[in-house]
N, C-alpha and C positions, 0 to 999 in steps of 0.2 A: 401396348400395341406390339412390342417386340415378342411377347409371349404368344399373342394371337398369331403372329407371323410364323413363329416356330412350330405352332401346332397345325396351322392350315396348309402351309406350303408342302410338306411331305404328302399329305392327303391329295392335294391337287396334282402333284407329280405322279402319284400312283394312278389316279384316274386317267390322266393324260397318257401314261404308258399303257394302260389297259385298252384305251381307244386305239392307239397305234397298233397294238398286238391284234386286236380284232380286225382292224382295217387290213393289215398285212395278210391275215388268214383269209379274209374275204376275197382279196385280190388273187391270192394263190389258188383258191377254189375256182374262181372264174377262169384263170389262165389254164389250169389243168383240164377243166371241162371243155374249153375251146380246143385244146390240144387233142383231147380224145375224140371230139367230133370231127376235127380235121383229119386225124389219122384214119378214122373209120371211112370217111368220105373218100380219101385218097386210095384206100385199099379197095373200095367198091368200084372204082373206075379202072383199076388195073386189069390187064388182060388175062393174067395167070395168077394162081395162088402163090406160086413161088416168088414172084416179084412184088405181090401185094404187101406182104409183111415188111419187107425192107423199105418200100416206099412209104408205108404207114409210119414206121419208126422215124424216118427222116422228116416227114411232115409234122409229127408230134414235136420233135426237137426244134424244128424251125419255128413252130408256133410258140413254144416256151421261150425261145430266144427273142422273138418279136415282142412278146409280152414282158420281157426283161425279168423273168422269174429265175432266180438263182437257186437251183436245186443241188443239194449235196450229193444226191443220187437220183437217177431217173430210170424207170423201168416201163417199157411199152410192150404189152402182149397183144397179139392180134389173132382172132379166131377166124380163120379163112375156110372153115368147114362148109360154108355155103357154096363155095365154088364146086363142090362135089355134087350138088343137086342137079338133076337133069334140066335141060332147057325147057322153059315153060312152067317151071315150078318157082314159086316165090322163095327167095333166100336172102339172108342178110350177112353182113360182115360186122364184127364188133371189135373194138379196140379199147383196151384198158390202160390208162396212163397213171403211174404212181410217181409222186415226187416227194422227196423228203426236204422240207423247207427248214432252213437254218434260222432259228430265232434267238440264238445265244447272245446276239448283240444287244438285245433289249435288257438282259440281265435283271429280270424282275424275280424276286423271291417267290417260289411256289409255281412259277410257270416253266413249262418244259423248254429245253434248249433247242428242240427241233419238233416238227410236227409232220406226220405223213398225210398227204392229201392224195386221194384216189378218185378217178372219175372214169366212167365207161360211156362210150359212144357207139351207136349202131347206125348202119347205113344199108339200105336195100341194094341188092344187085339187080341189074336190068334183067327182067324175067325172060326176055327172048334173045338175049345176047349169047353167042356161043361161048362156052366156058372151057 
C-alpha cells in the first residue's frame, strides 16, 4: 500500500496543479477580455480623441483591479482613428489590453513562469454625435 501511495500521489498532485494552471489562465483571459471591452466602451463615449485614450487606459486598469488580476506588466493601446471620421459615418474605437500573468508560484516543471494574455475590444462611436 505504501508503494501505491508513493506512485499515485505525485501523479495526482501534477494533475491538480495542471487544473489550477488552466483555471488561472481562463480567469486571466476573462479579466483581460472584460478590460478590453470596458476600455473600448469608455473611449467610445469620450467627447474627444485626446481624452479617449487616457480614459480607456484608466478603465482597463480599474477593470483588472476589480477582477483582482495581478499582472507583472500591463499595456493598453487605443485606436481612436474613428474620431476623424465625418459625422454621419459609422466609426469604431478599439482597445487592446495585454497583461503578463505571473505563474511562477505554481513551480511546475515544463510550465512557463509567465504567460502573456491579450484581448481586443471594439465599440461603435455614435454616428451623429459631433466629433
